[in-house]
C-alpha positions in Angstrom: -24.8 -21.1 -35.8 -24.9 -17.6 -34.3 -21.1 -15.9 -34.0 -20.1 -15.9 -31.1 -19.9 -12.0 -29.8 -16.8 -10.2 -28.6 -15.9 -9.4 -24.3 -16.5 -6.6 -23.4 -13.7 -4.7 -22.7 -12.9 -1.5 -19.8 -9.9 -0.8 -19.5 -8.7 1.6 -15.5 -7.2 5.0 -17.0 -3.0 5.6 -16.9 -4.5 8.9 -15.2 -5.5 6.9 -12.3 -3.2 5.2 -11.1 -2.0 6.8 -8.1 -5.3 6.3 -7.5 -6.6 2.7 -6.8 -9.6 2.4 -4.7 -10.0 2.1 -1.3 -10.6 -0.8 0.6 -12.8 -1.9 3.3 -14.0 -5.3 4.4 -18.1 -5.8 5.7 -18.5 -6.5 9.3 -18.7 -10.6 10.2 -15.6 -11.5 6.7 -11.8 -12.1 6.2 -9.9 -11.4 3.7 -7.0 -12.9 3.3 -4.2 -15.2 0.2 -5.8 -17.4 -0.7 -4.3 -20.9 0.1 -3.0 -24.3 -0.9 -5.6 -26.2 1.4 -8.4 -24.0 -0.2 -7.4 -25.8 -3.2 -10.8 -27.7 -3.2 -12.9 -25.3 -1.6 -12.2 -22.5 -4.6 -13.2 -24.6 -7.4 -16.7 -25.1 -6.0 -17.5 -21.8 -5.6 -15.7 -21.1 -9.8 -18.5 -23.9 -10.5 -20.5 -22.6 -9.2 -20.2 -19.6 -12.0 -19.3 -22.5 -15.1 -15.6 -22.1 -14.4 -15.5 -25.5 -14.3 -10.8 -26.6 -13.8 -9.8 -29.5 -14.2 -6.6 -29.5 -12.0 -4.3 -28.8 -15.3 -6.2 -25.9 -16.1 -6.3 -24.4 -12.4 -2.3 -25.2 -12.3 -2.4 -22.8 -15.3 -4.8 -20.1 -14.0 -2.2 -20.4 -10.9 0.7 -19.9 -12.6 -0.7 -16.6 -14.5 -1.4 -14.8 -10.3 0.9 -12.6 -9.2 2.3 -13.7 -6.1 -0.4 -13.4 -3.0 -2.4 -11.5 -6.7 -5.0 -14.6 -5.7 -7.9 -13.2 -3.0 -10.5 -15.2 -1.0 -13.2 -14.0 1.5 -14.2 -16.1 4.1 -17.6 -16.0 6.1 -15.4 -15.3 10.0 -18.0 -17.8 11.7 -19.1 -20.9 9.4 -15.2 -20.1 8.3 -16.8 -21.0 4.5 -15.0 -20.1 2.0 -17.6 -17.0 -0.1 -15.8 -15.1 -3.0 -12.3 -14.7 -5.0 -11.1 -12.8 -6.6 -6.8 -12.3 -8.5 -5.4 -10.7 -10.4 -3.2 -12.2 -12.9 0.2 -11.5 -15.6 -2.3 -11.5 -18.8 -1.2 -9.2 -21.6 -4.1 -10.9 -23.9 -6.6 -10.1 -24.4 -9.4 -12.1 -26.8 -7.6 -11.0 -30.3 -5.0 -8.0 -28.9 -1.8 -7.8 -26.9 -1.9 -5.1 -24.0 1.6 -4.3 -23.6 2.8 -6.4 -20.3 -1.0 -6.6 -19.4 -2.5 -7.5 -16.0 -6.3 -8.2 -15.5 -8.7 -9.2 -13.1 -10.0 -13.2 -13.5 -12.0 -15.1 -11.9 -14.3 -13.1 -9.5 -17.2 -14.8 -7.4 -19.6 -14.4 -5.4 -21.9 -16.8 -3.6 -24.9 -16.1 -4.0 -26.0 -16.1 -0.8 -23.7 -13.5 -0.4 -24.5 -11.1 -2.7 -25.9 -7.7 -2.2 -22.3 -7.3 0.2 -20.0 -5.4 -2.2 -17.3 -9.0 -2.0 -17.2 -8.1 -5.5 -16.2 -5.1 -5.3 -13.8 -5.8 -2.5 -12.3 -8.9 -4.4 -12.0 -6.8 -7.3 -10.6 -3.4 -5.7 -8.3 -5.5 -3.6 -6.4 -7.3 -6.8 -6.7 -3.7 -9.0 -4.7 -2.8 -6.0 -2.6 -5.5 -6.7 -1.7 -4.8 -10.0 -1.3 -1.5 -9.3 1.4 -2.1 -7.2 3.0 -4.3 -9.5 4.2 -2.1 -12.2 1.3 -2.9 -14.3 0.0 0.2 -17.1 -2.7 -1.6 -18.5 -5.4 -3.5 -16.7 -8.4 -4.7 -17.9 -10.7 -7.0 -17.7 -13.9 -8.4 -19.7 -17.3 -10.4 -20.4 -20.3 -11.1 -21.3 -22.6 -8.5 -22.5 -25.3 -9.9 -19.5 -23.2 -9.5 -16.4 -24.6 -6.3 -14.8 -23.3 -6.3 -11.7 -20.0 -6.9 -12.5 -20.0 -3.9 -15.3 -21.7 -1.7 -12.3 -19.3 -3.1 -10.5 -15.5 -1.8 -12.8 -17.4 1.5 -13.2 -18.0 2.2 -9.8 -13.9 1.5 -9.8 -13.6 3.6 -12.9 -13.0 0.9 -15.8 -13.8 2.5 -18.5 -15.1 0.7 -21.4 -13.0 0.4 -24.3 -14.7 1.1 -27.6 -12.0 -1.5 -30.0 -14.3 -2.4 -32.4 -17.3 -0.3 -34.3 -20.4 -2.1 -33.0 -19.4 -1.6 -29.1 -20.3 1.7 -28.9 -23.7 0.6 -29.8 -23.7 -2.5 -27.2 -22.5 -0.6 -25.1 -25.4 2.0 -25.1 -28.0 -1.0 -25.1 -25.5 -1.8 -22.0 -25.7 1.6 -20.1 -29.7 1.2 -20.5 -29.6 -1.5 -18.5 -27.8 0.0 -16.4 -29.9 3.6 -16.1 -26.7 5.3 -17.0 -26.0 7.5 -19.3 -23.8 6.9 -22.2 -20.2 8.7 -22.5 -18.9 7.2 -25.9 -16.5 10.5 -26.3 -15.2 10.6 -22.8 -14.5 6.9 -22.3 -12.5 7.1 -25.9 -10.7 10.5 -24.8 -10.1 8.6 -21.0 -8.4 5.9 -22.9 -6.6 8.2 -25.8 -8.1 5.5 -28.3 -6.0 2.7 -27.5 -5.9 0.1 -30.5 -3.2 -3.0 -30.0 -2.4 -4.8 -32.4 -3.9 -8.3 -33.5 -2.5 -11.4 -31.6 -3.3 -15.6 -30.6 -6.1 -16.3 -28.4 -6.3 -15.1 -24.9 -6.2 -17.0 -21.6 -9.3 -16.4 -20.7 -10.4 -15.2 -18.1 
């Protein structure tokens, strides 16, 4: 049986907290906070990405979202909910704990609406909400094959977190696939060699 890999993690450098990304909503779309009446459409959208949240887990997810920290994008013409992203109070990441950590999670764009920077939009507003909430450690996690998501976070100036010896090689491979240069020494310097202590399993995003 193949051992499951630890996720790839990325952190937003504390030196950039005063410089949140600009947010621009593409024409034809509306960005707004989640409302209770969105529950059915949101769970359907999440399920298309493989996140089948039963009622209890969905409520647990909502409880981790910051107030006004769950965002949806609606196509104006049809009124269809087509993208989402969230700012989560989430100090735990995999096998370690971040002090007062917040994460960006459950970023999904409907396949019919990809290529319009909606993933970047909801990630950016979630990042801005975490910064506004006073979070100093902001992270996100994903699997190696989620190249579009990784490219989005790199564009938002997140930095790969080299928390284990094999991470340098894995990130190097990711950057080859993205046709981008690896900068492992610079990443470590930007994050000042953060190494959180061991802890229990996380609330996964």
